[in-house]
Each structure stands twice: as structure tokens, then as C-alpha cells.
C-alpha positions as CSV (number, residue, x, y, z in Angstrom):
1,M,0.0,0.0,0.0
2,L,1.1,3.5,-0.6
3,F,0.4,6.1,2.1
4,L,1.2,9.8,2.3
5,A,2.4,10.3,5.8
6,R,4.3,13.0,7.8
7,S,6.5,10.5,9.5
8,L,7.6,6.8,9.4
9,D,5.6,6.2,12.6
10,E,2.5,7.7,11.0
11,A,2.9,5.5,7.9
12,I,3.3,2.4,10.0
13,E,0.1,3.3,12.0
14,M,-1.8,3.8,8.7
15,A,-0.5,0.4,7.4
16,E,-1.5,-1.4,10.6
17,R,-5.1,0.1,10.5
18,E,-5.4,-0.8,6.8
19,S,-4.2,-4.3,7.3
20,A,-6.6,-4.9,10.2
21,E,-9.5,-3.6,8.1
22,Y,-8.5,-5.7,5.1
23,A,-8.0,-8.8,7.2
24,G,-11.3,-8.3,9.0
25,E,-13.2,-8.1,5.7
26,G,-11.6,-11.3,4.4
27,G,-11.5,-13.4,7.5
28,L,-7.7,-13.3,7.4
29,E,-5.0,-13.1,10.1
30,V,-2.6,-10.1,10.4
31,L,0.9,-11.1,11.3
32,D,3.0,-8.8,13.5
33,M,5.2,-7.4,10.8
34,V,4.9,-4.1,8.9
35,Q,7.6,-2.6,6.7
36,A,7.7,1.0,5.6
37,Y,9.9,2.7,3.0
38,R,10.4,6.4,2.3
39,I,9.8,7.0,-1.4
40,S,10.5,10.7,-1.7
41,G,11.4,13.8,0.4
42,G,8.0,15.4,-0.3
43,D,9.1,17.7,-3.1
44,E,9.3,14.8,-5.7
45,A,6.3,13.7,-7.7
46,V,5.2,10.1,-7.1
47,G,3.6,8.6,-10.2
48,V,4.1,6.3,-13.1
49,G,7.6,4.7,-13.0
50,T,8.2,5.5,-9.3
51,E,9.9,2.5,-7.6
52,V,8.0,1.6,-4.4
53,F,9.9,-1.5,-3.4
54,S,13.1,-3.3,-4.3
55,K,15.1,-5.9,-2.5
56,L,18.5,-7.1,-3.7
57,H,20.1,-10.3,-2.6
58,A,23.9,-10.9,-2.9
59,L,24.1,-14.6,-2.8
60,D,26.2,-17.1,-4.7
61,L,23.4,-19.3,-5.8
62,P,22.3,-20.6,-9.2
63,E,19.1,-19.1,-10.5
64,N,16.9,-22.1,-9.7
65,A,18.3,-22.5,-6.2
66,F,17.7,-18.8,-5.6
67,L,14.1,-19.1,-6.7
68,D,13.5,-22.3,-4.7
69,R,14.9,-20.5,-1.6
70,Y,13.0,-17.2,-1.9
71,D,9.9,-17.8,-4.0
72,S,7.1,-18.4,-1.5
73,G,4.8,-20.0,-4.1
74,P,1.8,-18.8,-5.9
75,T,0.7,-15.3,-5.1
76,H,-2.8,-14.0,-4.7
77,T,-3.6,-12.0,-7.9
78,Q,-6.8,-10.4,-9.2
79,I,-7.4,-9.8,-12.8
80,S,-9.9,-7.0,-13.7
81,E,-11.5,-6.4,-17.1
């Protein structure tokens, strides 16, 4: 989720509220983990092409071994027409 917040703490609070609401609607369980990332300093536009998440791994593993280790399986997707 992308939130516009004045601080990291506020962004985390917003994420916790949103996840509780989402989980409640779907009968899901919220785990005790929230991650927040600062995207811009406030004077930069956030729009098409803005990177919102990236995680790099520096491991000496073959491609398939890497995917076996870090791919958590099928993801939940929704296709809209």
C-alpha cells in the first residue's frame, strides 16, 4: 500500500489500520510485521515509474536454487477487465 504520511511512525500506523480492516473483511489473520519505506522527500512527484519496493540479494546461488529459496509459491492475484 502507498500512504502519504508525515513520518515513518504515522505511515506504520496507517498500514496497521489498513491491514486490520482488510483482514477483517476477508477473515484473514494479520501477522506482527509491517515494513515502511520512504519514497520521496516530499518535493518529488510520485507517479508512473516511481519505484516503491526493491530488495536485492547478494548470494552465490544458481538461478533455480535462488528461486527455490526465496519464491514463497503462488501469489494472490486479481485480474480485472
